[in-house]
C-alpha positions in Angstrom: 19.9 1.6 -20.8 16.6 0.5 -22.4 14.2 3.1 -21.4 11.1 0.9 -21.9 12.5 -1.4 -19.3 13.2 1.4 -16.9 9.8 2.7 -17.2 8.2 -0.7 -16.8 10.4 -1.3 -13.7 9.2 2.1 -12.5 5.6 1.2 -13.0 6.1 -2.0 -11.0 7.9 -0.3 -7.9 5.4 2.8 -7.7 2.6 0.7 -8.2 3.5 -1.7 -5.3 3.0 1.3 -2.9 -0.7 1.0 -3.4 -1.0 -2.7 -4.0 0.9 -4.3 -1.3 0.1 -2.0 1.7 -2.0 -4.0 3.8 -5.2 -4.0 5.6 -7.1 -3.7 8.7 -8.4 -6.9 9.0 -9.0 -8.1 12.6 -7.9 -4.7 13.9 -10.2 -4.6 17.1 -12.1 -1.7 18.1 -11.0 1.7 17.4 -10.0 2.2 21.0 -7.6 -0.5 20.9 -5.8 1.0 17.7 -5.4 4.6 18.3 -8.6 6.4 19.9 -7.5 9.8 18.4 -4.4 11.0 16.9 -2.5 11.3 13.6 0.6 9.3 12.2 2.9 10.5 9.4 5.3 8.3 7.5 7.8 9.3 4.8 9.3 6.5 2.4 12.1 6.6 0.1 11.6 4.8 -3.3 14.8 3.3 -4.9 15.3 1.2 -7.9 18.7 -0.6 -9.1 20.8 2.2 -7.6 18.5 5.0 -8.4 16.4 7.3 -6.0 13.0 7.6 -7.6 11.6 10.1 -5.0 9.5 10.0 -2.0 5.9 8.8 -0.8 4.4 10.6 2.3 1.3 9.1 4.0 -0.9 10.5 6.9 -3.5 8.4 8.9 -6.0 10.4 11.0 -8.1 8.4 13.7 -10.9 9.9 15.8 -13.1 7.4 17.7 -14.2 4.9 15.2 -13.4 6.7 12.1 -10.4 7.2 10.1 -9.0 9.1 7.1 -5.9 8.3 5.1 -3.7 10.2 2.6 -0.9 9.5 0.4 1.2 11.6 -1.7 4.2 10.9 -4.1 6.1 12.6 -6.6 8.6 10.4 -8.7 11.2 10.9 -11.4 13.7 9.0 -13.6 17.2 10.5 -14.2 16.0 13.9 -12.9 13.0 13.8 -15.0 14.8 13.4 -18.4 13.0 9.8 -18.8 9.9 10.2 -16.6 8.4 12.3 -14.0 5.1 11.9 -12.4 2.9 12.5 -9.4 0.1 11.0 -7.7 -2.5 11.5 -4.6 -4.9 9.0 -2.9 -7.2 9.4 -0.2 -9.6 7.0 1.9 -12.0 7.3 4.6 -14.3 5.0 6.6 -14.9 3.3 9.8 -13.2 0.8 12.2 -15.0 -2.4 13.5 -13.8 -5.1 15.6 -13.3 -7.4 12.6 -12.3 -5.2 9.7 -12.1 -1.5 8.2 -15.4 -0.4 6.3 -14.1 2.1 3.9 -16.7 4.4 2.5 -14.8 6.5 -0.1 -11.5 6.3 -2.0 -9.6 8.4 -4.7 -6.7 7.9 -6.8 -5.4 10.7 -9.1 -2.0 10.6 -10.9 -0.2 12.2 -13.7 2.8 11.3 -15.6 4.4 10.2 -18.9 1.8 12.3 -20.7 -1.4 10.4 -19.2 -3.4 11.4 -16.2 -6.3 9.7 -14.5 -8.6 10.3 -11.7 -10.6 7.3 -9.9 -13.5 7.6 -7.3 -14.9 4.8 -5.5 -17.7 4.6 -3.1 -18.7 1.6 -0.8 -22.0 0.5 0.9 -23.2 -2.4 2.9 -19.6 -3.8 2.9 -19.2 -3.7 -1.0 -18.1 -1.5 -3.9 -21.2 0.5 -5.0 -20.1 2.8 -7.4 -16.8 3.6 -9.6 -16.1 6.7 -11.5 -12.9 6.9 -13.9 -11.8 9.9 -15.8 -10.9 10.1 -18.7 -13.0 7.0 -19.6 -11.4 4.1 -21.7 -12.8 1.8 -24.2 -13.9 -1.6 -22.8 -11.0 -4.0 -22.5 -12.4 -7.1 -24.4 -9.4 -9.3 -23.4 -9.6 -8.3 -19.8 -11.1 -10.9 -17.3 -14.6 -9.2 -16.3 -15.0 -7.9 -12.6 -18.5 -9.4 -11.1 -20.5 -7.8 -8.4 -19.6 -10.8 -6.1 -16.0 -10.3 -6.3 -16.5 -6.7 -4.7 -18.3 -7.8 -1.7 -15.9 -7.7 1.2 -13.1 -5.8 -1.3 -11.1 -3.2 0.2 -9.5 -0.1 -1.3 -5.7 -0.3 -1.7 -5.2 2.5 0.8 -7.6 1.4 3.7 -4.9 1.5 6.4 -2.2 1.8 3.8 0.5 1.1 6.4 -1.1 -0.1 9.6 -1.5 -3.5 11.0 -2.9 -4.7 14.3 -0.1 -6.1 16.7 -1.1 -9.8 17.3 -1.1 -10.9 20.9 1.1 -13.7 20.0 4.1 -14.3 17.7 5.3 -11.6 15.4 5.3 -13.8 12.5 1.5 -14.2 12.7 0.9 -10.6 11.2 2.0 -12.3 7.8 -0.8 -15.1 8.1 -3.5 -13.3 6.2 -4.8 -13.0 2.5 -6.1 -9.2 1.4 -9.1 -8.7 -0.9 -8.2 -5.4 -2.9 -10.1 -3.5 -5.7 -8.5 -0.3 -7.1 -11.1 0.7 -9.5 -9.8 -1.6 -12.2 -8.0 -4.6 -10.9 -9.6 -7.0 -8.2 -6.7 -9.0 -6.9 -5.8 -10.8 -3.8 -2.4 -10.1 -1.7 -1.3 -13.2 0.1 1.2 -12.8 2.9 2.9 -15.9 4.5 5.7 -15.7 7.4 9.1 -15.7 5.7 11.7 -14.9 8.5 12.6 -12.2 11.0 15.3 -9.6 10.3 17.0 -6.9 12.1 16.3 -3.1 11.0 18.8 -1.4 9.0 21.3 0.8 10.6 19.8 3.9 9.3 16.3 3.2 10.6 14.5 6.2 11.9 15.2 7.0 15.5 12.8 5.2 18.3 12.6 2.1 15.8 14.5 -0.9 16.7 14.7 -4.6 17.3 13.4 -7.0 14.4 10.9 -7.0 11.7 8.4 -9.8 10.8 9.4 -10.2 7.3 6.4 -11.7 5.0 6.4 -13.1 1.5 4.1 -11.7 -0.8 2.0 -13.2 -3.3 0.0 -11.0 -6.0 -3.1 -12.9 -7.2 -5.0 -11.4 -9.9 -8.7 -12.0 -9.7 -10.4 -10.0 -12.3 -10.1 -6.9 -14.4 -6.8 -7.9 -15.8 -5.5 -9.0 -19.2 -3.8 -12.4 -18.5 -1.5 -11.8 -21.3 0.1 -8.7 -20.0 3.7 -8.8 -19.2 3.3 -6.8 -15.8 0.6 -9.2 -14.7 2.4 -12.3 -15.3 5.6 -11.1 -13.7 4.0 -9.8 -10.6 2.0 -13.1 -10.4 4.6 -15.5 -10.9 7.6 -14.0 -8.8 8.0 -15.3 -5.2 10.6 -12.5 -4.4 8.3 -9.8 -3.2 8.6 -9.2 0.6 7.6 -6.9 3.3 8.9 -6.1 6.6 6.5 -4.9 9.4 7.6 -3.4 12.8 5.5 -2.6 15.9 4.2 1.1 15.7 5.3 2.8 19.0 2.3 4.1 21.3 0.0 1.7 19.6 -1.3 -2.0 19.1 -0.4 -1.9 15.5 2.4 -2.8 12.9 3.3 -0.7 10.1 5.5 -1.3 7.0 9.1 -0.7 7.4 10.4 -2.0 4.0 9.0 -3.4 0.7 11.3 -5.3 -1.4 10.2 -5.8 -5.1 12.0 -7.5 -7.9 11.8 -5.8 -11.4 13.0 -6.4 -15.2 15.7 -3.8 -14.4 16.7 -4.9 -11.0 15.7 -5.0 -7.1 13.6 -1.9 -6.2 12.6 -1.0 -2.5 10.6 1.4 -0.6 11.9 2.2 3.1 10.6 3.9 6.0 13.0 6.9 6.5 10.8 9.1 9.0 7.8 8.5 11.3 5.8 11.2 13.5 3.0 10.7 15.5 0.4 12.7 17.9 -1.8 10.7 19.9 -4.4 12.2 22.4 -3.0 15.3 22.5 0.8 14.2 22.9 3.4 13.8 20.3 6.5 12.0 19.2 8.9 12.0 16.2 11.9 10.6 14.8 15.1 12.5 13.7 14.3 14.4 10.6 
């Protein structure tokens, strides 16, 4: 097995957890989402028959504010080829039209590298970015302009939550998300693809059909146009995300993400969900 291909496929799949997890646009007021409570979700990450690890997310709502956190630990062949871990956080407030993030962090280490990113927002735009360790300026990268950062969301803002539309389930896929991760400014365009039934091993309490969206990654700035990963991600039409209604709320969350890689198909699948809303609680089988 080609180690470089395996590592590149790994990076595609783990990166998709941050790049393709959505936004709270058109979410309505905080009271219409979850007035107060917490949601925990666990996802298994698999690639070409290999289990790479798990990613865990927590969302906390209190009035009009939200706090989000994600943690993941991944390895290839029991750490013999690669091992890594990452954490990410975001907080802000909900409005009637969209989330307004205020602060975002991303830290990871693996493969002999580590990095910490911090990003602040003000007046609906990215106001400050800090990356440690600093790298030399990429002269072949498309420059990011201030105008491109107006209205941009961090990747974790409502990392797994969508408003439940009043009409057909497929409408959850009709949107384009402007995202900035501290380096890359890109759009994620979602379009309806089909509806599909959940897998037989879906967590208890989740049933029925999912709205399946086709996902298109559109690089805007901060990238090298000739980079193989960027070319692959922007040219493929085979990325899809499955959305399902979130119990006890007016929102959706991703149930499954499917991503093609140079090695084979990768997937991110919900295996457990717990909720605590207004002092109550519910959970799936563990």
